[in-house]
C-alpha atoms as one frame of an Amber mdcrd trajectory, in Angstrom:
protein
  -8.482  21.169   1.861  -5.209  22.377   3.350  -6.544  25.834   4.164  -9.363
  24.495   6.332  -7.327  21.857   8.184  -6.652  22.679  11.826  -4.192  19.796
  12.180  -0.774  21.013  10.991   0.275  17.527   9.862  -2.773  17.120   7.636
  -2.339  20.633   6.275   1.294  20.046   5.278   0.483  16.673   3.715  -2.249
  18.298   1.626   0.099  21.071   0.466   2.816  18.544  -0.383   0.248  16.439
  -2.249  -0.941  19.385  -4.320   2.669  20.286  -5.113   3.394  16.728  -6.223
   0.336  16.618  -8.452   1.322  19.950 -10.021   4.849  18.718 -10.797   3.456
  15.537 -12.381   0.897  17.523 -14.371   3.517  20.030 -15.548   5.991  17.317
 -16.538   3.314  15.378 -18.424   2.148  18.500 -20.271   5.694  19.187 -21.475
   5.654  15.874 -23.348   3.226  17.501 -25.790   5.556  20.444 -26.435   8.009
  20.116 -29.325  11.274  21.826 -28.408  13.776  23.068 -31.013  16.783  20.874
 -31.732  19.306  22.913 -29.745  21.623  22.238 -26.815  19.603  24.538 -24.544
  16.375  22.741 -25.479  17.979  19.373 -24.710  18.997  20.613 -21.265  15.572
  22.116 -20.540  13.866  18.941 -21.758  15.704  16.839 -19.183  14.922  19.040
 -16.191  11.183  18.182 -15.713  11.854  14.447 -15.405  14.612  15.009 -12.852
  12.363  17.424 -10.937   9.567  14.852 -10.749  11.956  12.171  -9.437  13.389
  14.464  -6.761   9.954  15.747  -5.719   8.669  12.176  -5.459  11.525  11.340
  -3.096  10.901  14.482  -1.041   7.200  13.657  -0.798   8.009  10.106   0.278
  10.584  11.390   2.760   8.060  13.710   4.412   5.563  10.853   4.609   8.054
   8.718   6.538   8.858  11.559   8.944   5.143  12.127   9.562   4.664   8.406
  10.238   7.582   8.477  12.690   6.062  11.478  14.447   2.747   9.620  14.721
   4.440   6.698  16.455   3.888   6.810  20.221   7.569   5.999  20.833   8.856
   8.115  17.866  11.032   5.209  16.752  13.397   5.592  13.829  12.457   3.400
  10.841  15.274   1.408   9.245  17.705   4.200  10.230  15.939   6.521   7.787
  16.833   9.641   9.807  20.498   8.985   8.988  20.386   7.212   5.619  17.963
   9.654   3.994  20.876  12.025   3.261  22.936   9.492   1.241  19.766   8.513
  -0.624  19.190  12.137  -1.633  22.838  12.565  -2.643  22.862   9.461  -4.843
  19.527  10.381  -6.438  20.659  13.930  -7.258  23.959  12.640  -8.672  22.116
  10.045 -10.760  19.753  12.688 -12.197  22.670  14.994 -13.057  24.621  12.190
 -14.736  21.586  11.229 -16.789  20.943  14.826 -17.882  24.591  15.359 -18.866
  24.654  12.066 -20.784  21.489  12.946 -22.687  22.883  16.348 -23.619  26.189
  14.820 -24.803  24.321  12.270 -26.901  22.173  15.001 -28.471  25.100  17.295
 -29.198  27.474  14.651 -30.589  26.250  11.394 -32.166  29.751   9.967 -31.714
  29.587  10.673 -27.990  26.146   9.073 -27.884  27.653   5.786 -29.036  30.160
   5.817 -26.182  29.684   3.111 -23.571  30.066   5.576 -20.696  27.519   8.001
 -22.108  25.005   5.210 -22.609  25.731   3.929 -19.102  25.162   7.416 -17.716
  21.856   7.695 -19.549  20.476   4.310 -18.472  21.915   3.948 -14.956  18.923
   5.812 -13.547  16.631   2.963 -14.636  18.347   0.751 -12.054  19.150   3.279
  -9.345  15.705   4.880  -9.061  13.784   1.647  -8.301  16.528   0.571  -5.878
  16.596   3.932  -4.089  12.808   4.196  -3.862  12.303   0.616  -2.664  14.038
   1.378   0.633  11.870   4.369   1.695   8.703   2.630   0.467   9.423  -0.251
   2.873  10.134   2.296   5.615   6.843   4.048   4.851   4.943   0.764   5.096
   6.496   0.063   8.500   5.759   3.597   9.682   2.146   3.324   8.547   1.668
   0.243  10.697   3.146   1.944  13.746   1.151   5.162  13.681  -1.943   5.327
  15.875  -3.740   7.802  13.584  -6.204   5.793  11.472  -6.453   8.483   8.803
  -2.678   8.713   8.486  -2.469   4.916   8.451  -4.765   4.786   5.412  -2.899
   7.699   3.842   0.480   5.964   4.100  -0.959   2.663   2.831  -2.279   4.354
  -0.329   1.029   6.167  -0.775   2.866   2.866  -0.527   0.679   1.322  -3.235
   1.212   4.320  -5.497   4.984   4.259  -5.134   5.037   0.486  -5.558   3.372
   0.888  -8.972   5.920   3.573  -9.813   8.894   1.390  -8.833   7.673  -1.614
 -10.832   6.886   0.456 -13.930  10.094   2.489 -14.095  12.488  -0.048 -15.731
   9.928  -0.981 -18.411   9.982   2.490 -20.009  13.265   1.637 -21.754  12.131
  -1.745 -23.096   9.858  -2.737 -25.980   6.598  -1.049 -26.995   4.698  -3.666
 -25.001   6.859  -2.956 -21.969   6.271   0.780 -22.357   2.514   0.143 -22.537
   2.718  -1.888 -19.330   4.711   0.889 -17.635   2.265   3.617 -18.663  -0.640
   1.503 -17.423   1.013   1.149 -14.018   1.688   4.890 -13.933  -2.069   5.478
 -14.278  -2.634   3.369 -11.174   0.269   5.114  -9.409  -1.340   8.507 -10.016
  -4.706   7.141  -8.909  -3.304   5.886  -5.602  -1.488   9.187  -5.021  -4.738
  11.063  -5.637  -6.630   8.769  -3.255  -3.870   9.224  -0.675  -4.313  12.995
  -0.735  -8.109  12.761  -0.660  -7.969  10.313   2.256  -6.953  13.238   4.466
 -10.442  14.692   4.166 -13.617  13.208   5.622 -15.906  15.240   3.349 -18.850
  13.143   2.171 -18.160  10.365   4.675 -20.411  11.199   7.589 -20.807   8.242
   9.870 -24.096   7.040  11.321 -23.123   8.296  14.747 -22.281  11.752  13.380
 -25.568  11.939  11.490 -27.699  10.954  14.472 -29.456  13.835  16.216 -28.012
  14.869  19.516 -29.888  13.517  22.488 -31.540  16.207  24.614 -30.068  17.010
  27.947 -31.765  15.190  30.730 -33.579  17.448  33.158 -33.297  16.744  36.815
 -36.399  15.257  38.301 -38.273  17.294  40.807 -37.597  16.182  44.310 -40.309
  15.388  46.831 -40.557  17.333  50.050
């Protein structure tokens, strides 16, 4: 899709969408790989999850910037142009703290029982939904402001997908029933993200006006002399 788009905005959104889907696919596939019980394996096992979180934020960030560009007045949305940098910084710090805490818990069981290590491992369950809620609201506002109907639908589907992701995230660390609920929402989140990417293309959706044969050019009537 991206290679045939003439519109640069659509082309970049399609490339970003394919990159996001690849990261999700790669991270999900790694769940079926059994890594050896070593410190290096523990570190490598934590990287895919952090990569998915950061890529999700980057994808959401680009969506907001595209929505702002599509606004006739190019208005800033909830001061996102300024606050996006602290959001990135906090998210990166949270992912690093979680990875370090998981490695410490795997290397030393005594360290794993420490309050600070457990806090470092579980703080991301609170910070991620809080950090993502802000840009999702900004994306919803930007989608309403843009005059491009295709981009409006695209941002609406993105918002639904990220909303499912935000709601599901804290339930992964709860009971088996909570984990089942979270995984069910993740299915819908992936579905909405897929639909958001596919909404950029009009393939298979030819309107009645497009399908109608072109009317012949009218010929000038012969004048009388």
